[in-house]
C-alpha positions in Angstrom: 50.8 95.7 103.8 49.0 92.4 103.3 46.8 90.1 105.4 48.3 86.8 106.4 46.9 83.7 108.0 46.5 84.1 111.7 48.9 81.4 112.6 51.7 80.7 110.1 53.1 77.6 111.8 56.7 78.3 110.8 55.6 78.3 107.1 58.3 81.0 106.7 61.7 79.5 107.1 63.6 82.8 107.4 65.2 83.3 110.8 66.2 86.7 112.2 68.3 88.2 115.0 66.9 90.7 117.4 68.4 93.8 115.8 66.8 92.7 112.4 63.4 92.4 114.0 63.8 95.7 115.8 64.7 97.4 112.4 61.6 95.8 110.7 59.4 96.9 113.6 60.7 100.4 113.7 60.2 100.9 110.0 56.7 99.5 110.2 55.8 101.8 113.1 56.7 104.9 111.1 54.1 103.9 108.5 51.3 102.7 110.9 49.0 104.3 113.4 50.2 104.1 117.1 49.3 100.8 118.6 48.6 98.9 115.3 51.2 96.3 115.8 50.4 95.7 119.5 46.7 95.3 118.7 47.6 92.8 116.0 49.8 90.9 118.4 47.0 90.9 121.0 44.5 89.7 118.4 46.8 86.9 117.3 47.5 85.8 120.8 43.9 85.8 121.8 42.9 83.7 118.9 45.6 81.2 119.6 44.6 81.2 123.3 41.0 80.4 122.3 42.2 77.6 120.1 44.2 76.1 123.0 41.3 76.5 125.4 38.7 74.9 123.2 35.0 75.1 123.8 35.4 75.2 127.5 37.2 78.6 127.4 37.9 78.3 131.2 40.2 80.4 133.4 43.4 82.1 132.2 46.3 83.6 134.1 48.0 86.4 132.2 51.5 87.5 133.3 52.3 91.0 132.2 55.6 92.8 132.5 56.4 96.5 132.2 57.6 96.6 128.6 55.8 96.2 125.3 55.7 92.4 125.8 53.5 93.3 128.8 51.4 95.5 126.6 50.9 92.6 124.2 49.7 90.5 127.2 47.3 93.2 128.4 45.9 93.6 124.8 45.4 89.8 124.8 43.6 90.0 128.2 40.9 92.4 127.3 40.3 90.7 124.0 39.8 87.4 125.8 37.4 89.1 128.2 35.3 90.1 125.2 35.1 86.4 124.4 33.8 85.6 127.9 37.0 84.0 129.2 37.7 84.3 132.9 40.9 86.3 132.8 43.2 87.0 135.8 46.1 89.4 135.3 49.3 89.3 137.3 51.2 92.6 136.6 54.8 92.8 137.8 56.5 96.1 138.2 55.6 99.8 137.6 53.7 100.9 134.5 55.0 104.5 134.8 57.4 103.9 131.9 55.0 102.2 129.6 55.0 103.2 126.0 52.0 104.9 124.5 50.9 101.6 122.9 51.3 99.6 126.1 49.4 102.2 128.1 46.5 102.0 125.7 46.5 98.2 126.2 46.6 98.8 130.0 43.6 101.0 129.9 41.7 98.5 127.8 42.5 95.8 130.4 41.5 98.0 133.3 38.2 98.7 131.6 37.5 95.0 130.9 36.1 92.3 133.2 39.6 91.0 133.9 40.5 90.3 137.6 43.8 91.4 139.0 46.0 89.2 141.2 49.4 89.2 142.8 52.3 86.8 143.4 51.2 85.8 146.9 47.6 85.0 145.8 48.9 83.1 142.8 51.0 80.9 144.9 48.3 80.4 147.5 45.8 79.1 144.9 48.2 76.9 143.1 48.3 76.4 139.3 45.6 73.7 138.9 43.0 76.4 138.9 44.2 77.6 135.5 43.3 76.2 132.1 46.0 78.3 130.4 48.9 80.6 131.4 50.0 83.4 129.1 53.6 84.7 129.5 54.0 88.4 128.7 56.7 89.2 131.3 59.7 89.8 129.1 60.3 89.9 125.3 63.2 90.2 123.0 64.4 93.4 124.6 65.6 91.5 127.7 69.4 91.6 128.1 70.0 90.6 131.7 69.1 87.8 134.1 65.6 87.9 135.6 65.7 88.6 139.3 63.3 89.4 142.2 59.6 88.7 142.1 59.7 87.8 138.4 62.4 85.1 139.0 60.4 83.8 142.0 57.2 83.6 140.0 58.9 81.8 137.1 60.6 79.3 139.4 57.3 78.6 141.1 55.5 78.1 137.8 58.2 75.9 136.3 58.3 73.7 139.5 54.5 73.4 139.8 54.0 72.8 136.1 57.0 70.5 135.5 54.9 68.0 133.5 53.3 70.9 131.6 49.8 69.8 132.4 48.7 73.4 132.2 49.5 74.8 128.7 51.7 77.9 128.8 51.7 80.3 125.9 54.7 82.6 125.6 54.3 85.8 123.7 57.2 86.4 121.2 59.8 84.5 123.3 59.6 82.7 126.7 60.6 85.2 129.4 64.3 84.9 130.2 65.3 83.3 126.9 67.8 85.0 124.6 66.1 85.4 121.2 69.5 85.3 119.4 71.2 82.4 121.1 68.5 80.2 122.7 70.3 80.4 126.0 69.0 81.7 129.3 70.4 85.1 130.4 72.8 84.4 133.3 74.6 81.2 134.5 72.0 80.3 137.2 69.1 82.4 136.0 65.6 81.4 135.0 63.4 81.3 132.0 59.7 80.3 131.8 59.1 76.9 130.3 56.4 77.2 127.6 54.4 74.6 125.9 53.7 77.0 123.0 55.4 80.2 121.7 53.7 82.7 119.5 56.4 84.8 118.0 55.8 88.0 116.1 57.0 89.7 112.9 59.6 87.1 112.1 60.9 83.8 113.4 63.8 84.1 115.8 67.1 82.2 115.6 67.1 81.7 119.4 63.8 79.8 119.4 65.3 76.9 117.6 68.6 76.0 119.2 70.2 75.3 122.5 68.0 75.6 125.6 65.1 76.9 123.5 64.5 73.3 122.5 63.4 72.7 126.1 61.7 76.1 126.8 59.9 77.3 123.7 57.6 74.3 123.0 55.6 74.4 119.8 56.4 77.5 117.8 53.9 79.6 115.9 54.6 82.7 113.8 52.4 85.7 113.1 53.8 88.5 111.0 51.3 91.1 112.4 50.0 91.8 108.9 53.4 92.9 107.7 54.5 91.8 104.2 57.5 89.5 104.9 58.6 89.8 101.3 59.5 93.4 102.2 61.9 92.3 105.0 65.6 92.8 104.5 67.4 89.6 103.4 68.6 87.2 106.1 71.3 84.5 105.8 69.6 82.2 108.3 66.9 79.6 107.6 65.0 76.9 109.4 65.3 73.4 107.9 61.9 71.9 107.3 60.5 69.1 105.1 60.1 71.4 102.1 63.7 72.8 102.3 65.1 70.0 100.0 62.8 70.0 97.0 65.4 71.4 94.6 68.2 68.9 95.3 66.9 65.6 96.5 69.0 62.7 95.1 66.4 61.3 92.7 67.0 58.1 90.8 66.9 57.4 87.1 65.7 54.1 85.9 68.6 54.0 83.5 71.3 53.8 86.2 73.7 51.4 88.0 75.6 51.3 91.3 78.3 53.4 89.8 75.7 56.2 89.2 75.4 56.7 93.0 79.0 57.0 94.0 81.5 55.3 96.2 82.4 56.1 99.8 85.4 55.0 101.9 85.1 55.3 105.6 88.3 55.3 107.6 88.3 54.6 111.3 87.8 51.7 113.7 90.7 51.7 116.0 91.0 49.2 118.9 87.7 49.1 120.9 85.9 51.3 118.4 85.3 49.0 115.4 81.6 49.6 115.7 81.9 53.3 114.7 82.8 52.9 111.0 80.4 49.9 110.7 77.6 52.2 111.8 78.7 54.9 109.4 79.0 52.4 106.6 75.6 50.9 107.2 74.1 54.4 107.2 75.9 55.3 103.9 74.7 52.1 102.4 71.0 52.6 103.4 71.1 56.2 102.2 71.9 55.2 98.7 75.7 55.2 98.1 76.4 52.8 95.3 79.4 51.2 97.0 80.7 51.5 100.6 84.2 50.6 101.7 85.4 50.4 105.3 89.1 51.0 106.1 89.8 49.7 109.6 92.7 50.9 111.8 92.6 47.9 114.0 94.2 44.9 112.1 91.9 42.5 114.1 88.9 43.8 112.2 86.1 41.5 111.2 86.5 40.6 107.5 82.8 40.9 106.9 79.8 42.7 108.4 77.5 39.7 108.8 74.4 42.0 109.0 75.3 43.9 105.9 77.8 41.9 103.8 77.4 44.5 101.1 80.0 46.5 103.0 83.5 45.9 101.7 85.9 45.7 104.7 89.7 46.0 104.5 92.5 47.4 106.7 93.1 51.2 106.5 96.7 50.5 105.4 95.6 48.5 102.4 92.7 50.8 101.4 92.8 52.8 98.3 92.7 56.4 99.5 92.0 57.7 96.0 88.2 57.4 96.5 86.0 60.2 95.2 84.3 60.5 98.6 85.8 59.8 102.0 84.6 59.9 105.6 87.4 60.0 108.2 87.1 59.9 112.0 84.6 57.4 113.3 86.6 55.4 115.9 89.9 56.6 114.3 91.9 57.3 117.5 94.5 60.0 117.8 97.7 58.1 117.2 100.5 59.1 114.9 99.2 56.7 112.3 95.8 58.3 112.6 97.5 61.7 112.0 99.1 60.2 108.9 95.8 59.1 107.4 94.2 62.5 108.2 97.0 64.3 106.4 96.7 61.9 103.4 93.0 62.4 102.9 93.2 66.1 103.4 95.7 66.2 100.5 94.0 63.7 98.2 90.2 63.4 98.7 88.2 65.9 96.7 85.0 65.3 98.8 85.6 64.7 102.5 83.6 64.4 105.7 85.7 64.9 108.9 84.2 63.6 112.1 85.2 62.6 115.7 88.8 61.8 116.3 89.9 63.2 113.0 88.7 66.6 114.2 90.7 66.1 117.5 93.8 65.3 115.5 93.4 68.5 113.4 92.6 70.6 116.5 96.2 70.2 117.9 98.1 70.5 114.6 98.4 73.9 112.8 99.8 72.2 109.7 96.7 70.1 109.4 94.5 73.1 109.9 96.3 74.8 107.0 95.7 71.8 104.8 92.0 72.0 105.6 92.0 75.7 104.5 93.9 74.9 101.4 91.1 72.5 100.3 88.8 75.5 99.8 91.3 77.0 97.4 91.1 73.8 95.3 87.3 74.1 95.4 87.1 70.7 97.1 84.1 69.7 99.3 84.9 69.6 103.0 82.3 69.0 105.6 83.0 68.8 109.4 80.6 67.5 112.0 81.8 68.5 115.5 79.9 68.3 118.7 80.4 71.4 121.0 83.6 70.0 122.7 85.2 69.1 119.4 84.3 72.6 118.0 85.8 74.1 121.2 89.1 72.2 120.6 89.2 73.5 117.0 88.7 77.1 118.1 90.8 76.7 121.2 88.1 77.7 123.6 85.6 76.0 125.9 82.4 74.1 125.2 80.5 76.6 127.3 81.7 79.4 125.1 80.6 77.5 122.0 77.2 76.8 123.4 76.8 80.4 124.6 76.0 81.4 120.9 75.9 78.3 118.7 75.0 80.3 115.7 78.0 82.6 115.9 80.3 79.8 117.0 79.5 77.7 113.9 80.0 80.7 111.7 83.3 81.4 113.2 84.5 77.9 112.7 83.3 77.8 109.1 85.2 81.1 108.5 88.3 79.9 110.3 88.7 76.6 108.4 86.8 77.6 105.2 84.6 74.5 105.4 81.0 73.6 105.8 80.3 73.1 109.5 77.7 70.9 111.2 77.6 72.0 114.8 75.7 69.1 116.4 73.4 69.5 119.4 69.9 70.6 120.2 69.0 72.6 117.1 71.9 71.6 115.0 73.5 74.6 113.2 74.9 74.2 109.6 77.0 76.9 108.1 78.8 77.3 104.8 80.5 80.4 103.4 77.3 82.3 102.8 74.4 80.7 104.6 73.3 79.4 108.0 70.6 76.8 108.7 69.1 75.5 111.9 67.5 72.1 112.0 64.0 71.7 113.1 64.0 67.9 113.5 65.4 65.6 116.2 65.1 64.9 119.9 67.0 63.8 122.9 67.0 60.2 121.8 70.0 61.2 119.6 72.1 61.7 122.7 73.5 58.2 122.6 76.7 56.5 121.4 77.1 56.0 117.6 74.4 58.4 116.4 77.2 60.8 115.2 78.8 58.0 113.3 75.5 57.4 111.6 75.3 61.1 110.6 78.7 61.1 109.1 77.8 58.1 107.0 74.6 59.8 105.7 76.7 62.9 104.8 79.1 60.7 102.9 76.4 58.9 101.0 74.8 62.2 99.9 78.1 63.6 98.8 78.6 60.5 96.7 75.3 61.1 95.0 76.3 64.5 93.8 75.1 66.9 96.5 77.5 69.6 97.5 78.8 69.9 101.1 76.1 72.3 102.3 73.3 70.4 100.6 74.5 67.1 101.9 74.9 68.5 105.4 71.4 70.0 105.5 69.6 67.0 104.2 71.7 64.5 106.3 71.0 66.5 109.5 67.3 66.8 108.8 66.9 63.1 107.9 68.9 62.1 111.0 66.6 64.1 113.2 63.4 63.1 111.4 64.3 59.5 111.9 64.7 60.0 115.6 61.3 61.8 115.7 59.6 58.9 113.9 61.3 56.4 116.3 59.9 58.2 119.3 56.5 58.4 117.7 56.5 54.6 117.4 57.7 54.1 121.0 61.4 53.5 120.3 63.0 56.1 122.5 63.8 58.7 123.4 65.2 56.6 126.3 67.2 53.7 124.8 67.1 54.7 121.2 70.2 53.2 119.6 72.2 54.2 116.5 71.5 50.9 114.9 67.7 51.3 115.3 68.0 54.8 113.7 69.5 53.7 110.4 66.6 51.9 108.6 64.3 54.8 109.7 66.6 57.3 108.0 66.3 55.3 104.8 62.5 55.4 105.1 62.6 59.1 105.8 64.7 59.7 102.7 62.3 57.7 100.5 59.3 59.4 102.0 60.8 62.8 101.0 61.5 61.5 97.5 57.8 60.5 97.2 56.5 63.9 98.1 
C-alpha cells in the first residue's frame, strides 16, 4: 500500500474496464479491514466536495442508492457533517441488502447531524436551495436501465439543472452511465448529468468516450491508497499532453525539406475540391517537407492562392510512387476512384485512408483483402472512419458501432489489420496491441472539413517518421487541442470552421515541442 495525493486529476493515463476494477477491488479487500476502501472513498469525496463548496460550505443534497455506491455517499455525508456542512440525504430503496461496509456508513450517517428528505420534498423545494449535489445512486455495478423513482429524480434534476448552475459531483460514475462504453443503459433511459466525477481505484474507459463526454464533466481519480503499480496491465490509455514525449517530431538544425517527408493527397472530385485542399494545408502546417494534391476533378484550380506552397496536379498525372499518401478527402465513389484506391493499396508503403476511400473499400471484398495484405508487408496503414463509415466496413449499423466504441474500433483493427481512428466524442485509436482514448476536443469539431484536416495531419506525421499508431495518437490529440484552444479564445464551438482550426493545430504542435 502507498499514500497518494487526494485528487490525482487523471495523472494516471491507464484506463480500465469494470471487470478489471472489480478484480483489483476484490483482491484489495482480501488484504484490508472491512470498510477500508469505502472509508477512503468517503474521505476523498468529502474533501473534493469541500473544495467545490469553498469557504461558504453551504447546503448539500446527497443522493444515496442501495448498493456500495450508496455506501460511499453515506460515508461522504457524515464526514461532511463533521465539517459543519448542512447535509440532506435522499435515500432511494431498501437498505436491507446493504453490504457490511455500506451498513457501517449508513449507521454513521444516521448518527450524524444530516437531515433526511424524500423525492416529493426535494421537488417541492426546487434545486436552487442546494450549493452542491452528490450522486451516489448507482455505480459501476449497474447493468440495466434506471426506472421508477430514481429515473424520475434524475430526469427532474437534469431538467432543473440544465445549465449546471448547481455543481453535481458523481461518485465513481454518473448514475446510469455504462463505465465500459460511455453509453446510457437503455435506448430511452436516463443518466445523471454531472459537472464533476470522482472515480475510484482506476480510471474507467467509459468516462472518456461517447455520451460520457456530456455526462461525466471534469474527471478526478483517487486510487483509495492502493498502489496502482501493482494493478494488472491494461491495454487502454488516455491521451494527454505528456503522452507524446518519446516520439515528437523534433527538428535538427542540419536539415532540409527532404528531411521531413513528402505527402500526396488524392481526392477532390466534383463539388468537393475543398477537401484535399484542407488536408493539404493541414499537412503543410504540421511540418511535411513537401505536399502534393492530386485532384480527381479536371477543373481543379492550378494553385492554392492562400498556400501556393501546395503543388497541385490532376490525380491522373500524379506520381503514385510517393512515400506517404492520403486518399479519400472528396474522392467520390466512382470506378475511377476505385482504381486509385486499388493502386495506392498496392503501391504506397505509408497510407492514410479516409472518407470516400473507406466507402469504396467497404463494398469490395477484394479491396479489403488488399488492405489486410499490407500488414503482411509491414506497411503502415491508418484509417480514419466516423461511426457510419466504420459501420459500412463492418457491415453493421452506426448505432451498433456507438454502443461500444472501444470494442468496435478493436474489431475493425483486427478485421483489417490496420491502425484505426474511430472519430467521435472521445476518439478511439487502436493498433494491433494497444488502445487509446483522446482527452482533447469538443463539439466545435462537428463541422464539415475537420475530418479532412485530421487526415492531413496524420499524413504529415507519417512523413516525418512516426509510425501509424504514433501519428494517429498525436494527430488526434493536436486536432482536439486546437479545437479546445479555439473555443477558449471565443472561436466556437458554434461556427468553428476547419480552416480556422489549421493554424491553431500548428501552434499546438510547436507548443508541445517546446515543453
